[in-house]
C-alpha positions as CSV (number, residue, x, y, z in Angstrom):
1,A,-4.5,-7.1,-1.3
2,H,-2.2,-7.4,-4.2
3,Q,-4.2,-6.1,-6.8
4,V,-5.5,-3.3,-4.5
5,A,-1.9,-2.1,-4.5
6,L,-1.3,-2.6,-8.0
7,L,-4.5,-0.1,-8.5
8,Y,-2.7,2.2,-6.2
9,Q,0.6,1.8,-7.3
10,C,-0.6,3.2,-11.2
11,L,-2.5,6.1,-9.9
12,S,0.9,7.2,-8.2
13,F,2.3,8.2,-12.0
14,Q,3.0,11.5,-12.0
15,N,1.3,12.6,-15.2
16,L,-2.4,11.7,-13.8
17,N,-4.4,13.7,-11.4
18,L,-5.8,10.8,-9.4
19,Q,-4.7,11.2,-6.1
20,R,-8.7,11.3,-5.0
21,F,-8.8,8.0,-5.5
22,K,-6.0,6.9,-3.6
23,R,-7.3,8.8,-0.5
24,Q,-10.3,6.6,-1.4
25,I,-8.4,3.8,-0.9
26,E,-6.2,3.9,2.2
27,P,-8.6,4.1,4.2
28,Q,-9.7,0.5,2.7
29,F,-6.8,-1.1,2.7
30,E,-5.8,-2.4,5.6
31,E,-9.3,-4.0,6.2
32,I,-8.8,-5.7,2.8
33,K,-5.2,-7.2,3.1
34,A,-6.2,-8.5,6.4
35,R,-9.1,-10.2,5.1
36,T,-7.6,-11.5,2.1
37,E,-4.6,-13.0,4.7
38,R,-6.9,-14.8,7.2
39,A,-8.6,-16.7,4.6
40,T,-7.6,-19.8,3.2
41,V,-9.2,-18.6,-0.2
42,P,-8.9,-15.3,-0.2
43,A,-12.0,-13.4,-1.4
44,L,-13.6,-9.7,-0.5
45,S,-16.5,-9.5,1.7
46,E,-19.4,-8.0,-0.7
47,T,-19.5,-5.1,0.5
48,Q,-15.7,-4.4,-0.3
49,K,-16.5,-6.1,-3.8
50,E,-19.2,-3.2,-4.4
51,W,-16.7,-0.4,-3.1
52,L,-14.1,-2.1,-5.4
53,W,-16.4,-2.1,-8.0
54,H,-17.4,1.5,-8.1
55,L,-14.1,2.7,-7.8
56,T,-12.3,1.2,-10.8
57,D,-15.6,2.1,-12.8
58,E,-14.9,5.7,-11.4
59,V,-10.9,5.2,-12.5
60,M,-11.6,4.2,-15.8
61,H,-14.7,7.1,-16.4
62,A,-11.5,9.3,-15.5
63,A,-8.5,8.4,-17.2
64,V,-10.5,8.2,-20.4
65,D,-12.0,11.6,-20.0
66,L,-10.1,14.0,-22.1
67,R,-12.2,16.9,-20.5
68,G,-11.5,15.7,-16.4
69,E,-8.6,16.7,-14.4
70,A,-7.0,13.8,-14.8
71,S,-6.4,14.3,-18.6
72,G,-5.4,17.4,-18.3
73,H,-2.0,17.0,-19.5
74,I,-3.1,15.8,-22.7
75,R,-4.9,17.9,-23.7
76,E,-1.7,20.4,-23.1
77,W,-0.4,17.9,-25.6
78,I,-2.7,17.8,-28.2
79,E,-3.0,21.3,-28.0
80,A,0.7,22.1,-28.7
81,M,0.1,19.7,-31.9
82,T,-2.3,21.8,-33.6
């Protein structure tokens, strides 16, 4: 749950337009937190693992795609430099 919370916080940086991913985490977080807190060895369900894998894959693609909405500020900076 702590790692999901850290991912959520990273998505909060104002320079990145990744708010849509925060909205995907919010409905999942309480269930993930409850599951990991009640287990002697914290582990996600297979469904949660699959969801988290796809989410992080989407975040990574959005963060490195200079054409995407998440990096509009970077494009502006590059254009100003050229």
